[in-house]
N, C-alpha and C positions, 0 to 999 in steps of 0.2 A: 396372818395379815401380810399383804404384799404392798410395798411402798416404792415410790419412784419420786425423784426430785421433779418439781414442776416449775414452769416459768411464771405462774401466777403468784400473786402475793397471798391470796386467800387459800387455805387448804381445801381440798375436795376429798370427800369420803364416799365410798361406795360399799355395797355389801352384797354378798351372795348367800342366799338361804335356800338350800335345796329341799326337795320333798323328803329327804331322809330326816330332816329336823322334825317334821310332823305334818299334820293336815294344814289346810289353809288358815284356819284360825290360829293355830300355834305359830306358823311361819310369820303371819302378820303381826302377832304380838311380839315375837322376837325382833322383827324389823323396827317396830315402834320403840321398843326399849333400847335398841342399839342407837337409833337416831337421837333419842333423848340423851343417852350417855355421851354420844359424840358432842352434842350441842353444849352440854354442861361442862365438859372436860377439855375441849380443844384448846382453850386458852391462847397461848402465844405461839402455837405451831403455825408456821408459814411455809410457803414454797414446797408443798407436799401433796402428792396424790396417793391415797391409800385405799385398798380394798380389803375389807374384813370378810373372812369366810367362816360362816357359822357351821360348827360341827353338830352332829346329831344330838349331843348332850345339851346343846343350847336350848332345845325344846323343853327340857325338864328343869332348867336353871331358873332361879328367881331373878327379879330385877336387880336386887343388890349384888348378886353374884356376877351378872353381866356387867353392871356398872363398875365393879371392882376390877374385872378382867380388862375392860376397856381402859381404865385408869392405869393399870400395870403396863399395857401396851404403849400408851401415850408416854408414860414415864421412861420406858425403854427408848422410845424415839427421841425424847428430849436429851437423854444421856448420850446418844449417838451423835447429836449435833454439836 
């Protein structure tokens, strides 16, 4: 994950999911799961631009594993603030 402070009050999240993650079906599933994880866990984060980079192992991960990893990253961001 790469983060930068932003001038906006709402956080913005982006993602990069390369072909190394899997075929189009797998990449789209990973993107859907990541978007849902962002939506459910972003909470009180503000003034933030973040880009999540999916590694090849994300293609084999379950939704709960991705959800937990996004939560861990958000917790780390909150502790830095």
